[in-house]
N, C-alpha and C positions, 0 to 999 in steps of 0.2 A: 375499575382501573382501565385506562385507555390502552388499547393494544390493537390498533386498527391497520397496521401495515407491517411488512417485513421486506427483506432485500429482494425476494423473488417478485413481489408485487411491484416494487419500485422499478425493477428492470423491465417489467412488462408495460410500464407506463409509456405511452407514445411520446409524451412531452420529454421525458428523460431520454428515451431512445433518440429522439431528434436532436437533443442538445449534444449528445456524444457523437452523433454523425457529423454535426456542424463544426465541432471543436477541431478535428483534424484538418478540415478545409481551411479554417481560420489560421491555425498555427502553421500549417504546411511544413512540418518538421519530420525528419526521417524516423523518429521514434514515436509510436502510437501513443496518444493521450486520450483516446476515445474508448469505445466499448471493449476493445481487446484488452487494453490496460486495466479497465475496471474488472473484467473477467479474471485477469491474473491476480489482482489485488484481493478479490473475494476468495479465490482459491488459496492464496497465501494466508488470508485471515483465518480460514478454517484450519489450516495446517498449524498455524501459530497457537491458536486457542487450544488445540488438542495437545500440542507439545508442551505448552506452558500451564496446562490445567486451569484455563480461564473459565470463570463461572458461565453457566448457560445464559444468564441474563446479560452479562457483558459481551458474550459472544454474539448474541442477537443484535445488540446495539452496535458492535464493531462491524458486523456485516452490513447494517444499514448505513453506517458512516462510510464504509468502503464503496457502497453503491452510489453514494452522492458526493464523494470527496473531491472530484475534479470538475463538477458542473460549473464552477466559477470561472473556468478558463474561457468560457464563451463570452463572458463580460469583460474580463481583464486578466490576461495571462499572468502578469507580474503580481497582481493582487488576488490571485485566484483562490487562495485559502480563505481570505476574509469574505470575498464575494460568494464563495461556495457555502460558507457558514451561514450567511444571511439567507441564502436561498433555502438551505436545509431547514432553518428555523421556520420560515413561512410555509414550506412544503409539508412539514411534519405537524404543523399546528392542528390540534384536536385529534391527531392520530396516535400520539403518545403522551405520556405525562410530561409536565413542564420540566421535571428533573431529568428525565431521559433525553428530552430535546436539548437541554443545556449541555448534557454530557456529550452528545453527538456534535453539537455546534462547536464546543470547545475542541473536540478532537479534530474536526475538519479545519478549523481556523489555525491549528498549530501543527499540521502534518508536514510542513516544510521544516527542514532541520534548523534553518536560521531563525525560525519563529518558535521552535519548540521549547517548552518549559521543562527542563530536566529535573526540576523539583516537583513536578506534577504527580498527584496521586491518582489521576484519572487513568485507570488501566486500559480503557478503550482507546485513549489517545496514544498510549504506548504501542498497542497492537496495530493501530492504523499506521503509525510512523514506520514500524518494521515491515508491515505488509506492503506498503508503498515502495520502500527503499529496496526490498528484495526483488522487485520487478525490474532489474537491470539485466535483461536477457536478450539473446539474439532474436527469438521469435516475436519480439515486440517491434522489430525493425520493419518498416514499410518497404518492401522489395523494390518497387519502382523508383524510390527516392534515394536508395543506397549509392554512395560514391565510394571510390577506393579509399578515401580518407576515413570514411565511416567504418570501414572494415579493419581499421587499426585501433578502434576504440576498445577498451577493456570489456565492456558489456557485450560486444560482438562475439567474444570467445566463451561466454557463459551460456550454457544450455538451460539450467534451472538451479534454484537455490531452495532447499527445504530444511525444516527443522525436524529432528527426530529425537525422541527420548532415548538416551544411551546410558544405561546403568543409573547412576545418581546424577547424571549431567544431561545437558541438551546438546546434541551434535548439530552444528551448522554444516550441512552437507552441500558442497558446491560442485556441481557437475560441469566440467569445462571441456572445451574442444582443444585447449592449449594449456598444458599443466603449468608452465613457467610463469603464467600471468600473476600467480600469487606473490611474486616478487615485486609487483608494482606497488609503489607507495600509496597511491590513491586508493587502490583496492584494499590494502591493509587497513587504512583508516575506516573504510566502510565496514570491514569485519569487526573492527574495534567498536563501532557504533552498534552493530548487532549484539555484541557481547554486553555492552552497557545496558541495552534495552532488556535483554534476557536477565541480567542481574537485578533489574527492578522487580522481577517476579521471584526473587530469592533463589535463583538457580544459577549454577555454574555452567559454562559452555566450553566446548572444544570445537576446533575447526577441522573439517575433513575435506580434502580436495580429491575429487574422483574424475579421472580422465575418461571421456566417452568417445 
């Protein structure tokens, strides 16, 4: 069975490192889409897999998908999911089984909400979607590019989002700098998305807002 790579080896690859360095230069956006974002998504993936009792095999694939999920932004920001999936398929060729590559490719190609198949049975895709969308936090902002308008964005008031097993449920713990942001309609829709994803894993969830 082919098992010649993992997320740590991918992140050490100079080709991947250079891609993520160049992405921020190309996009020139206040929120990081390079190696910092990837680091956050990998951390989120580990947290999600633990909280939702994801199998070790799917955890491994999800971490690989997390390491590669945004490489397509270097080619085409708007079509980055599809471009990233194509890159991942070629990059992982002969390193993993065809089945595992297809699982990762499908996950990357659908990690944008507008493209996601909510009838999908691919657990890795569900994990990647959640890990990516949980990274709406202040630490992702590039300080030298922040404007006063950026400081009004909802994500600017969020320190971190984590999942935690809580009795027979999963708690979505949101650490915020400003507690009343929970009233925001857009943020509430985001939490509804989180709950939908968690329900795919046959678990109920509760929301906890923690002011820091």
